[in-house]
N, C-alpha and C positions, 0 to 999 in steps of 0.2 A: 504494500500500500504506500502510495506517495501522496503527501498532502497537496492540496491545490496550489498551483503556482500563484504566488502573490508578490506584488512588487515589494522590495525592501522598504524599511521605514521612511526612506527619503522619497518614496513613490517613483523611483526610476523604473521604467518598464523593463521587463526581461528581454534581452536581445535574442533574436531568433532568425534562423535561415530556413527558407523553404526550398526543398529539392523536389521538383515536380515533373511529371510527364504530361501535364497540361491537358488532361481529360476533363469532361464536364464536371465531375465531382471535385476535381482539383480546383476548378474555377471557383466553386462554392466555398471550398476551404480557404483559399487565398483571400476572397472577399471578406469572409468572417474575420480573418486575422488582421486585415487592413482596417476593419471597423472597430476592433477592440482596443482599449487604451492600455491594457496591461502587458502588451508586448511591443517591442520596437523591431520592426522588420529590417534586417540589415542587408539582405540580398535574396534574390530568387535565382536558383540555378535550375536550368531545364535539362532533364535527362532524356536524351533523344533515342533511348532504347525502349521506350514505352509507347504510349498511344500517339502523341503528336510527333511529327517530324521536326528536325532541328530548327529550321528557319521559321516556319509557321508557329511553332510552339513558343519561340522567343518573341515573335511579333505579338502573339496573343497575350503573353505575360505583360508586355509593355502596355498593351491595350487595356488590360485590367487595372494596372496602376493609374493610367490616364483616366479611366472611368471613375475611379475613386479619388482622383486628385492627389495621387501619391507619387508624382513624377520625381525622379532622382534616385530612387532605390535601384541599385545596379542589378542588371539581368545578364546572365551569361549562359551559354549552352555547352553541353558536354559532347563526348564522342557519340558516333552514330551506331556503333556496333557493341554488343556485350563484351565484357572482358574475356569471356570464353563462351563458345557455343554460338548458335545462330537462331535462337528462339526469337520470334517477333509476332506482333499483332497482325491480323489480316489487313491487307492494304486498304480494303474498302472502309474499314473502321477508322484507320488512321487518316484517310482523306476527309471523312466526315468531321473528325475532331479538328484537323487542320483548318477546315472551312467553318468551324464553330457551329455546325448544324444550320448554317445560314443566318446566324445571329450577327448583328453588327456591333463592333466595338470602336471607340474613338482611336484614331491613329495617334499614338503617343509621340511627342516631339523628341523624346530621348532615344538615343541609339543603344544597341546592345553593347555591353562592355567589350573592350578589346581583349580582355582576359578570357581564358577558357573557364568552364564551370569549376574544374579542379583548382585552377589558380585562384579564382574568386573565393571559393569556399575556404581554401587554405589561408588566403590573405586576410579575410574577414575574421577567421578564428584566431589566427596568430596575433593580429593587431588589437583584438578586443581586450579591454582591461578586466572584463568579467567573463565568466563561463557563458557559453552560448548554447541555447537549445536548438537542435536540428530536427525539423519535421520532414520526414522522407515519405513522399506520396506516390512514388513510382518505383521502377527498378532501382537497385542500389549501386548502379554502375559508377556514378559520379563520386559518391561517398567512399566506396571501396577503393577507387583509384586514388582519391585524395589521401586516404589512410596509408596506402602503399607508398605513395611518393613522399608524404610528409607525416610520418608516424607521430611527430611531436604535437599534431593537432588533437590527438586523443585526449590529452590533458586539458584542452580548452573547451571540450564539449561537456556541457552539463548533463545532457541526456539526448539520445536519438529516439524520437517517437516514430515508429515505422508502421504505416498501414500496409500489412502484408501477411501472407501465410495462412494456412488452414491447419490447425493442430488436431482437433478431434472431430472435425466435420469434413465433408467432401470439398474438393477444390472447385474452381469455377472456370476451368479452361474448356472442357468438353461441352457443358450444357449451354454454351453461349450462342447457339443458333448457327454458328459457322464452325463446323467441325475441323479444327486445325490439326489436332492430334488426338489420339486416344489417351487422355490423361485425366483421371478423376480425382487426383489427390493434391495438385498444386494450385496456388492462387497466382493470378497474372503477374503481379509486381515481382514476386520471387521467381516465377517461372521464366521471365524474360532474361534474367541474368542470375542463375542459381549460384554461380561461383562468386559473384560480387556479394551476394547475401552471406555466403559462408565466410568471406573475408571480414565483413562487418561484425558478424557474431563472434568470430575468433579474436577480434581486436581487443576485447575486454572493455570496449566503450560501453557505458551504461545504456541499455536498450529497453524501451517499453514497446512491446509488439501489440498492435491492434489488429487481430486476425479476423478471418471470416467468422470464426466462432462467435464473436461479439457483434460484428457488423451485420450478421444475418438477423439480429434482433432489432435492427433499426431500418426497416425498409422505407423507401420513399413512398408516401401515400397521397391519395387525392385529398384526404383530410388536411394534411400539412399544406399542400398546394393551395387549397381554398383559404386556409388561415393566412397564408402569405399573400394571397390575392387581395384580401381585405386590409392588409397592413403592409404596404410597400412604399415606405416613406423616403427611401434613399435610392440612388442609382444601383447600389450593391443589391438591395432587396429586389429591385425591379429586374435586374439581370438574372438573378437566381430563379425568379418566377418564370421568366421567359425560357430559361434553360430547361426547367422542369417541364414546361409545355412542349418542348421539342423531344422530350424523352417519354412522351405519352405511351407509346407502344410498349416500352419496357416496364413502365410503371403499371400499366394494365395487366401485364403478364407476371407481375410480382418478381421482376428480375433486376430491379435497380434499387440500390441501397445507399445510405449515407456513409459510404466507405471513408472517403477522405475528410468530409466535414466532421465525422465523429472523432477521427484522429486529431484534427485541429482543435476541437473543443476539449478533448482530454489533455492536450498539450497545455492549455491555459487553466483548465479546471479538472485536474487529475482525480479529485475527490468524487466526481460523478461515477467513477468506475470501480469495479472490484478487480483485484489482481492476485495472481499466483506466480511464484517463482518456479520456472521449469528449466530443465536441461534440454536445450534444443540444438539440433543440427539440421543442415540442409542437404538433401540428396542432390549431389552435383553431377552424378553419372547420367548419361542419356538413357532413355527408356520411359515406360509408362508412369514412373514415379519421379521423373526429373523435376526438381524444384519443390519437392515435398518438404514440409516442415515437420520434423520427427522428434518426438521425445526420446532421449537416449542417454545412457550413462556417460557416454563419451561426447556429449553435447556441451554447450556453453550456457551459463546461467543467464536467463532472459526473464524480465518481468513481463508477464502476459496478461492483458486485460481479458477477463473472463465474463464480465457482465457490466451493464450500465443502466442508470436510471433514465429510461427512454423519454419520459415526459419532461424531466428537467433538461435533458439534452436538447430536445426539440424547442422548448421555451427559450433556453439560453441562445441557441442558434438564431431563432427568429428575432428575438429582442436585439441581439448584437448586430445583425444585418440592418436593423432599423435604427441603430444607435440609441436605443432606449436604455437608460441607466438600469443595469441589471440588479435585481434583488436576490440573485441566485449565487452570489459569490461563495 
């Protein structure tokens, strides 16, 4: 159990870096963090081994910053291939995500950083006077490569909150309507670069895993959509509302969840979750279990979120998107 993240007595917000593959649920998580006052977003690093391609993902991240009036937060992109292997999302899905499902975003005036994601991550961590939280919302390619190149950053990371993995529930690769491979055990973020995930777990950096086991309990619902529709007071809330409207087909089929928004809210309010320490390892070999998150005696200690207060999560997410002062601290 980790107490909720609170600013220290002097009210300085906690520094955070978002590492994201810029899928629709990532957009929602990013907008939530831009709206909350208890974190200071230091950088967004785009991981190009997940859903969005490098250039569109970077452009869309800059667009989200512009939408919310947060110009100036550096955005950088990482490598386009996993550290090992060749797992990737179907091209059709990636193009839809690149194109934002047809939604418009303002063209931000800022340019992408001249640094790579690994350079930006490492620089921000090493230059920070305080430990930094890292929220990993996609494959762990950027973070693993940064740890390999600059192991000294481990000491500067307060905690890595990872949306990823499936411990005691089925994975989400095969049921996704486009049968890429026969894999019923892995979750997409880990599957796209299993080796990178194994590097992060083995690094001994403090990890909180937000796996499918808990995200399965927070589906996106029309009830939430309608509540948001009645209360969209900010550009952030409006954009999340429109995004959910584009995901109608998946919400109708009960196939879309608050994956990344849940990880973002637990980063700021860990007390909404229940946790257990587990010894986990990643299956890095090719085959039907590639990318599986396995409990094992020879694994690494990871704090795993096992449950969440769904109503408090939804209320906090909704209120923060609308910049209403939250009573749920």
